[in-house]
FIBALUM-662630 format. One record per residue: residue in one letter; x, y, z of N, C-alpha, C in turn. Coordinates in steps of 0.2 Angstrom, whole numbers. Layout:
<rs>
 resn  n_xx  n_yy  n_zz ca_xx ca_yy ca_zz  c_xx  c_yy  c_zz
    A     X     Y     Z     X     Y     Z     X     Y     Z
...
</rs>
This chain:
<rs>
 resn  n_xx  n_yy  n_zz ca_xx ca_yy ca_zz  c_xx  c_yy  c_zz
    M   263   673   579   269   673   575   274   668   576
    S   275   667   583   280   661   585   277   654   583
    S   270   654   584   267   648   582   267   646   575
    N   267   652   571   268   650   564   275   648   562
    S   280   651   566   287   650   564   288   643   567
    S   285   641   572   286   634   575   283   629   570
    S   277   630   568   274   626   563   278   625   556
    G   281   631   554   285   631   548   291   626   549
    H   294   627   555   300   623   556   299   616   556
    S   293   614   560   291   607   560   289   604   553
    S   286   608   549   285   606   542   291   605   538
    M   296   609   539   302   608   535   306   602   537
    S   306   601   544   309   595   547   306   589   544
    S   299   588   544   295   583   541   297   582   534
    L   298   587   530   300   586   523   307   583   522
    D   311   585   527   318   583   527   318   575   528
    D   313   573   533   313   566   535   311   562   529
    M   306   564   525   304   561   520   309   561   514
    R   312   566   513   317   567   508   324   562   509
    L   326   562   516   332   559   517   331   552   520
    F   326   551   524   325   544   527   319   540   523
    H   315   544   520   309   542   517   304   539   522
    Y   305   540   528   300   539   533   301   544   539
    H   297   544   544   298   548   550   301   544   555
    P   308   545   557   311   541   562   308   541   568
    V   307   535   571   304   534   577   307   537   583
    N   304   539   588   307   542   594   307   536   600
    G   313   537   603   314   532   609   319   527   607
    A   319   524   602   324   519   600   331   521   599
    P   332   527   596   340   529   596   342   531   602
    E   338   534   607   340   536   613   342   530   617
    A   338   524   616   340   518   620   347   516   618
    F   348   516   611   355   513   609   360   518   611
    V   359   524   612   364   529   615   366   526   622
    G   361   525   626   362   522   632   366   515   632
    I   364   511   628   367   504   627   374   505   625
    F   376   509   620   383   509   618   387   513   623
    L   384   518   627   387   521   633   389   516   638
    I   385   511   640   386   506   644   392   501   642
    F   392   499   636   397   495   633   404   499   633
    T   404   505   632   410   509   632   413   509   639
    V   409   510   644   412   510   651   414   503   653
    L   410   498   651   411   491   653   418   488   650
    F   419   490   644   425   487   640   431   490   643
    V   430   497   644   436   501   647   438   498   654
    H   433   497   658   434   494   665   437   487   665
    R   434   483   660   437   476   659   444   475   657
    I   446   480   652   453   480   649   458   482   654
    I   456   487   658   460   489   664   461   484   669
    K   455   481   671   455   476   676   459   470   675
    T   459   467   669   462   461   666   469   463   664
    K   471   469   663   477   471   660   479   468   653
    S   473   468   649   473   466   642   477   470   638
    S   479   467   632   482   471   627   479   477   625
    R   483   482   623   480   489   622   476   489   615
    W   477   484   611   473   485   605   466   483   606
    L   464   480   612   457   479   613   453   485   615
    Y   457   490   615   453   497   616   449   499   610
    I   450   495   605   446   496   599   439   495   600
    L   438   490   605   431   488   607   427   494   610
    P   429   497   615   426   503   618   426   509   613
    G   431   510   609   432   515   604   426   515   599
    T   425   508   597   420   507   592   413   509   595
    A   412   506   601   406   508   605   404   515   605
    L   410   519   607   409   526   607   407   530   601
    V   410   527   595   408   530   589   401   528   587
    E   399   522   589   392   520   588   387   525   592
    L   389   526   598   385   531   602   385   538   599
    V   390   540   596   389   547   593   385   546   587
    G   385   541   583   381   540   577   374   540   579
    Y   372   536   585   365   536   587   363   543   590
    A   367   547   593   366   553   595   364   558   589
    F   367   557   584   365   560   578   358   559   575
    R   356   552   576   350   550   575   344   553   579
    V   346   554   585   342   557   590   340   564   588
    V   345   568   586   344   574   583   340   574   577
    C   341   569   573   336   569   567   329   567   569
    V   328   564   574   321   563   576   317   569   577
    Y   321   574   580   318   581   582   319   586   576
    N   324   586   573   325   591   568   330   588   562
    T   328   585   557   332   582   552   335   587   548
    T   342   587   548   346   591   543   350   587   539
    L   353   589   534   357   585   530   364   583   533
    G   366   588   537   372   587   541   371   582   546
    S   366   582   550   365   577   555   363   570   552
    Y   360   570   546   359   564   543   365   560   540
    V   369   564   537   376   562   535   380   559   540
    G   381   563   546   385   561   551   382   555   554
    M   376   554   555   373   548   558   374   542   553
    D   373   543   547   374   537   542   381   535   541
    L   385   540   541   392   539   540   395   535   546
    L   394   537   552   397   534   558   394   527   559
    I   387   526   559   384   520   560   386   515   554
    L   388   517   548   390   513   543   397   510   544
    I   401   515   546   409   512   545   411   510   552
    A   408   512   557   411   510   564   412   502   565
    P   407   498   563   408   491   564   414   488   560
    N   417   491   555   423   489   552   428   487   557
    A   428   491   563   433   490   568   432   484   572
    L   426   482   572   425   475   575   428   469   571
    A   428   470   565   431   465   561   439   465   562
    L   441   471   563   449   471   564   450   468   571
    V   446   468   576   447   464   582   448   457   581
    N   444   454   576   444   447   574   450   446   571
    Y   452   450   566   458   449   562   464   448   567
    K   465   453   572   470   453   576   470   447   581
    T   464   445   583   464   440   588   467   433   584
    L   465   432   578   467   426   574   475   427   573
    G   477   433   572   484   433   571   488   432   577
    V   485   434   583   489   432   589   489   424   590
    I   484   421   588   483   414   589   488   410   585
    I   489   412   579   493   409   574   501   411   576
    S   502   417   579   509   419   581   511   414   586
    L   507   412   591   509   407   596   512   401   593
    H   509   398   588   511   392   585   518   394   581
    S   519   400   578   525   402   575   530   403   580
    R   529   406   585   534   407   591   536   400   594
    R   532   396   594   534   389   597   540   386   593
    H   539   386   586   543   383   582   550   387   581
    Q   549   394   581   555   398   581   559   398   587
    H   556   397   593   560   396   600   557   390   603
    P   560   384   601   557   378   604   559   378   612
    P   555   375   616   557   375   623   563   371   625
    S   567   374   629   574   371   631   573   367   638
    D   578   363   639   577   359   645   579   363   652
    D   582   368   651   584   372   658   578   377   660
    N   573   377   656   567   381   657   568   388   659
    N   574   391   656   575   398   658   571   403   653
    D   565   402   653   561   406   648   555   410   652
    N   557   413   658   552   417   662   551   423   658
    D   556   427   656   555   433   653   555   433   645
    T   551   430   643   550   429   635   547   435   632
    M   551   437   627   548   443   623   545   440   617
    A   538   441   616   534   438   611   532   444   606
    T   533   443   599   532   447   594   525   445   591
    I   520   449   592   513   447   589   511   452   584
    G   510   451   578   508   456   573   512   462   573
    G   519   462   574   523   467   574   523   471   581
    D   520   469   586   520   472   592   524   468   597
    D   529   471   601   533   468   606   529   468   612
    I   528   463   615   524   462   622   528   458   627
    E   529   460   632   533   457   637   529   452   641
    R   531   446   642   528   441   645   532   439   651
    E   530   440   657   533   438   663   531   431   665
    E   535   427   667   533   420   670   529   416   664
    T   532   416   658   528   413   653   526   406   654
    K   530   402   657   529   395   658   523   394   663
    D   522   399   667   516   398   672   510   400   669
    K   510   404   664   504   407   661   502   403   654
    I   506   401   650   505   398   644   509   392   643
    I   506   386   640   509   380   639   507   379   631
    L   512   378   627   511   377   621   513   369   619
    P   509   365   616   510   358   615   516   358   611
    S   520   353   613   526   351   609   525   348   603
    S   529   349   598   529   345   591   535   340   591
    S   533   334   589   538   329   588   541   329   581
    Q   538   333   577   541   333   570   543   340   568
    Q   548   340   564   551   346   561   546   350   557
    P   544   356   560   538   359   556   541   362   549
    S   536   362   545   537   364   538   536   372   538
    K   538   375   533   537   382   533   529   384   532
    P   526   388   536   519   389   536   518   392   529
    R   511   391   526   509   394   520   508   402   522
    F   509   406   517   509   413   517   503   415   521
    W   498   412   519   491   414   522   490   412   529
    L   495   408   532   494   406   539   500   410   543
    R   503   415   540   508   419   544   505   424   548
    P   507   425   554   504   430   558   503   437   555
    T   509   439   552   509   446   549   504   446   543
    F   504   441   539   499   441   534   492   442   536
    V   490   438   541   483   438   543   481   445   547
    T   486   447   550   485   454   554   485   459   549
    W   490   460   545   491   466   541   487   466   534
    F   486   460   531   483   459   525   475   461   526
    F   473   458   531   466   459   533   464   466   536
    F   470   469   539   469   476   541   469   481   536
    W   473   480   531   473   484   525   467   483   520
    S   464   477   520   458   476   516   452   479   520
    D   452   479   527   447   482   531   448   490   530
    F   454   492   530   455   499   529   452   502   522
    F   454   498   517   452   500   510   444   500   510
    A   441   495   513   434   495   513   431   501   517
    F   434   503   522   433   508   526   433   515   522
    V   438   515   519   439   522   515   434   522   509
    L   432   517   506   427   517   501   420   518   504
    Q   419   515   509   412   517   513   412   524   515
    G   417   526   518   417   533   521   417   538   515
    G   421   537   510   421   541   504   414   542   501
    G   411   536   500   405   536   497   399   539   502
    G   400   537   508   395   541   513   396   548   513
    G   402   551   513   403   558   512   400   561   506
    M   400   558   501   397   560   495   389   562   495
    Q   386   558   500   379   559   501   377   567   503
    A   382   570   505   381   577   507   380   582   500
    T   382   579   495   381   583   489   376   579   484
    A   371   583   482   365   580   478   368   577   472
    K   372   580   468   375   578   462   379   572   462
    L   382   571   468   387   565   469   384   560   473
    R   377   560   475   374   555   479   374   548   476
    D   372   548   469   372   542   466   379   539   465
    V   384   543   464   391   540   463   393   537   470
    G   391   541   476   393   539   482   390   533   484
    D   383   531   482   380   525   483   384   519   480
    I   386   520   474   390   515   470   397   513   474
    I   400   519   476   407   518   479   406   514   486
    T   400   516   490   399   513   496   397   505   495
    L   393   504   490   391   497   488   397   493   486
    V   402   496   483   408   492   481   412   491   487
    G   413   496   492   416   495   498   413   489   502
    L   406   489   502   403   484   506   404   477   503
    S   404   477   496   404   470   493   412   468   494
    I   417   472   494   423   470   495   424   467   502
    Q   421   470   507   421   468   513   418   461   514
    L   413   459   511   410   453   511   415   448   508
    V   419   449   503   423   444   500   429   443   506
    F   431   448   509   437   447   514   434   444   520
    F   428   445   522   425   441   528   425   434   526
    A   423   432   520   423   425   518   430   422   518
    C   435   425   516   442   423   516   444   422   523
    F   443   427   527   444   426   534   441   420   538
    A   435   419   536   431   414   539   435   407   537
    I   437   406   531   440   400   529   446   399   533
    I   451   404   534   457   403   537   455   402   545
    A   450   405   547   449   404   555   446   397   555
    I   442   394   551   440   387   552   446   382   551
    Y   451   384   547   457   380   547   461   380   553
    V   462   386   556   465   386   562   461   383   568
    Y   455   383   568   451   380   573   451   373   573
    R   451   370   567   451   363   566   458   360   567
    S   463   364   566   470   361   567   473   361   574
    P   475   355   576   477   355   583   484   358   584
    R   488   359   579   494   362   579   493   369   582
    Y   488   372   582   487   379   584   484   379   591
    D   483   373   594   480   373   601   486   376   606
    Y   483   379   611   488   381   616   484   381   623
    Q   487   381   628   484   381   635   486   387   639
    L   481   390   643   482   395   648   481   392   655
    D   485   395   659   484   393   666   477   395   669
    G   473   390   671   466   392   674   461   392   669
    V   462   391   663   457   392   657   457   385   653
    A   451   382   653   451   376   649   449   378   642
    Q   453   375   637   452   375   630   451   383   628
    P   456   387   629   455   394   627   454   395   620
    K   458   391   616   457   393   608   450   391   606
    Q   447   386   608   440   384   606   435   390   608
    K   436   392   615   432   397   617   432   404   614
    V   438   406   612   439   413   609   437   412   601
    M   438   406   598   436   405   591   429   405   590
    V   425   402   595   418   403   595   415   410   595
    C   418   414   599   417   421   598   418   424   592
    L   424   423   589   426   425   582   421   423   577
    F   419   416   577   414   414   572   407   417   573
    A   405   418   579   398   421   580   398   428   578
    T   403   432   579   403   439   578   404   440   570
    I   409   436   567   410   437   560   403   435   556
    T   400   430   559   393   428   555   388   434   556
    L   388   437   562   383   443   563   385   449   558
    L   392   450   558   394   455   554   393   454   546
    Y   393   448   544   392   446   538   385   447   536
    I   380   445   540   373   446   539   372   454   539
    R   375   458   543   374   465   543   376   468   536
    A   382   465   534   385   468   528   380   466   522
    I   378   460   522   373   458   516   367   463   516
    Y   364   464   523   359   469   523   361   476   520
    R   367   478   522   369   485   519   370   485   512
    V   372   479   509   373   479   502   366   479   498
    A   361   475   501   355   475   498   351   482   499
    E   353   485   505   350   492   505   352   497   500
    Y   359   497   499   362   502   494   360   499   487
    A   359   493   486   358   491   479   351   492   477
    T   346   492   482   339   494   480   338   501   480
    G   343   505   483   342   513   483   339   515   489
    Y   339   522   490   337   525   496   329   525   496
    D   326   524   491   319   524   491   316   517   490
    G   320   512   491   319   505   490   315   502   496
    I   313   496   495   309   493   501   313   492   507
    I   320   491   506   324   489   512   326   496   516
    A   328   501   512   330   507   515   324   511   518
    T   318   510   516   312   513   519   309   510   524
    A   312   504   526   309   500   532   314   501   538
    E   311   505   543   315   507   548   316   501   553
    W   311   496   553   312   491   557   318   486   555
    A   319   486   548   325   482   546   332   485   548
    F   332   492   548   338   495   551   340   493   558
    Y   335   493   562   336   491   569   337   484   570
    V   334   480   566   335   472   567   342   470   564
    F   343   472   558   349   470   554   355   474   555
    D   355   480   559   361   484   560   362   485   568
    A   357   489   571   358   491   578   358   484   582
    A   353   480   581   352   474   585   359   469   584
    I   361   469   578   366   464   577   373   467   580
    I   374   473   579   380   476   582   380   476   590
    T   374   477   593   373   476   600   375   469   602
    S   372   464   598   374   457   599   381   456   599
    C   385   458   594   392   457   594   395   460   600
    F   394   466   602   397   469   608   395   464   614
    L   389   462   615   387   457   620   391   451   620
    L   393   448   614   397   442   614   404   443   615
    Y   407   449   613   413   451   615   414   452   622
    Y   409   454   626   409   455   633   409   449   637
    I   404   444   635   403   438   638   409   434   637
    R   412   433   631   418   429   629   423   434   628
    F   425   438   633   430   443   633   437   440   630
    I   439   443   624   445   440   621   451   440   625
    G   452   445   629   458   446   634   459   440   639
    N   453   437   640   453   432   645   456   425   642
    Y   456   425   635   458   418   632   465   419   628
    L   468   425   629   475   425   625   480   427   630
    P   486   424   629   491   425   634   494   432   634
</rs>
């Protein structure tokens, strides 16, 4: 009797695999990524605490933790696929990387704010600027012994008012809200997958959210290239050679990877759940799991907190 029950349960799980995944999810890979994202969560928390970096960098371990939970749901699906575990997995793995883009937006906003602060508070001859209060993206951050930690190049010309798209608040908050808007669309569309009647509508909403994200990624890349090429945004840190160049390389590499992932996701939703892309499990692990892992690796090797004042 129990053998028949077990056989029936396994048969139902296989049917759910084919109905939701359109393939039988491989065993071992999701467990490996649970371990990988657990390691990244611990490593980033340790590094942020050790380097006393800005609190907004906790977005990194927070995102890794969400990825961990997403892949934990996938582990559950390997052994017993249900609609709830599938939707939980798909939703978390889909929307978590949006937070990585937010890290890039905030980083660029900080770099631009250094240039703005230099022109708003030009260096004085008496050098009494040890306890400078810097406002970056709306956050007040105390800087002790600023002159020993950061040196901003002086400008011999009276600066013109920066274009609106080069203002720190614009870069930080405009891209934040665009990212949030894309997040809401993707999350709302993903949530509709739980209802059979709304699944097609959910696919369209998710596809729109991903497409919007691609547009804003491109806009961000254009601004980032301008900041990278312009010497007016150069700054120096004590003990760090060319900090702007190093942190910008990290931004360019990760935004490129996120762009590739977004293209994959757009193609996946555009071709449908039973399309050639969605039914290829290897494509998911190459263009999503491996790409996000590479982003975390880059963020750890070129830790942003080491290159910002």
